C-alpha positions, 0 to 999 in steps of 0.5 A: 891054897885059897887066898883072902879074896877068894875066901871073902867071895866064898863067905859072901856066897854062903851068906847069900845062900843062907838068906835065900834058903831062910826066906824061902823057908819063911814063905813056905811056912806062911803058906802052910799056915794060911792053908791050914787056916783056910781048911779050918775055916771051911771044915770047922768054922763053917760047920760050927753051931752057935758057939765057935771052938776055942783054938788049942795051943797046937792050932795057934801054932799051926795057924801062926799070925792067922790066929788073930784073924780067927779072933775077929770071928771068935770075939764077936761070936762070944759077945753075941752069945752072951748078949742073947743069953742075957736078953732074949733067952729070959724073954723066951722063958717068961713067954713060955710060962704064960699058959693061963690068964693069971700068968699075964699078971705074974709075968708082967714085971719080969717082962717089963724089966726084960723090955728095958734090957732089949734097948741095951741088947741092941746097943751091944750087938751094934758095938760088937758088930762095929768092933768086928768090922773095924778089926776085919778092915785091918786084916791083911789077907791074900785073895784065896784066904779073903774069899773063904774068910768073907764067907765065914764072916757072913755066917758068924758076924753079918748074918747073926747081927742082922737077924738079932737086930730084926728080932729086937723090935718084934720082941719089944712089940710083943712084950709091950702087949703082954704087959698091957694085958697083965696090967689090965687084968691086975687093974680089975682086982676083985671084979674078975674071976678065973675059971679053969683056964679062962677068965670071966668079967662081970661086964661086957665092957671089961670083956671087950677091953680084954679081948681087944688087948688079947687080939693082936697077941697071936700075930705079934707072937707069930712075928716074934717066932719067925724072927727068932727062928731066923736068928737061930737058923743063922747061928747053926 
């Protein structure tokens, strides 16, 4: 027959074992969540293109607290994509529509407006990057996760942010030149004629001025294309 003292020791032992098993289960769960998240970073995030996938309910459950780590990457990716959609893509569409001299006039107001928005784009990229950096610094990650997460952060945040900031001045330079060409052609009024896909001026002075404005465009356009390619490559 058990005494009250022996029952007390037995109860204490069972409580201790319960907590040991429970804590062990928690540690195992955290490890499984971390491993699942690392696998997701390596095989999904690192192979994703411009737009990262939204986590499903099952994935959020599978990753546990690490879903918040992913939110740092996902949030920046969404902000950058939206900023580029509003700032750079309209510019590319406008530039691609310039095929003949009349198009410089037709696109100059659109390009002028786009150029004004590029300064805002730069601020948006800076703000999104600062927010991501701040959130990242607050993360508590083990060494194995941090190593993989850092690579994903470079791919999703740092690389594209730097590429976008390098593209913006190249875009602004090209736009300003295109607008100058459009303004010059518009200022000539009836003193200019359009023949086929070309333009004709009545004086050599006008032609010389036009050529001086057109001259830098090839190099400026090439610089923009290179910067734009760097950005798109960073988003692949």
